[in-house]
N, C-alpha and C positions, 0 to 999 in steps of 0.2 A: 621785808625791807632789809637792805644790806647794812652791816655795821659801819660806823663812821671811821673805820680804819681798814687798811689794805691787808691782804694776805702776806705781802712782803714785810710789812711792819710786824705782823704777828710772828713770822718766821724769824725775823731779826731778834725779837724779844726772846724767843725760845732758844736760839743759838747763844745769845749773850748769857742767858741764865745757865745754859749747859756749860759754857766755857768759863764763866765768871770773869770775863775780860772782853772789853769791846774790841780791842785790836786783834785778839785771837779770833773772835767771832767774825770780824770783817775779813780776815784772811781766809777763814773757812768758807765764807759766803762769796768770796771773790769780788768784793766791793770795797770802796775806801772807808776808812774809819769814820770820817765825817758824815757819810751817808747813813751809817748805822746809828750814829748819835742822833742825827736829825729824825730818823724813823722812830727811835725810842722816845725822843722828846715829844713828837707828834702823838704817838700812842698814849703817852702819859697825859697829854693835854686833853685829848678827846675822852679818856677814861676818867679824868679828874683826880687821879691818884699818882703818887710816885711809886714806880715799880722797882727801882734799883737805888741803892745807896752807893755813891761813887767814891772810890778811894784811889790813891795814887797808883796802886798796883792792881786794881781790878774793880769789880762791882759785886754787890751782894743783893739778893732779893729782899725787898721789904716784906712785911706781913701781907700787904695788899698784893704785892707782886707774886708771892707764893700762892695766894688764892686765885689770882688771875691765870698764872701758868698752870 
């Protein structure tokens, strides 16, 4: 059975974690920032955990996010 999330959502999470910033991740992935945000939010919803803490200047992995990544 396939996971309830897409490979694209997983890649977004990995790049956001690597960059520490949604805007930078979007630029690196060549997609708009709102798409990255939607993919991360959907991933968090299906997993039932918050993966990132959002700040004005970037994001940081939560403990659950670190375990998932």
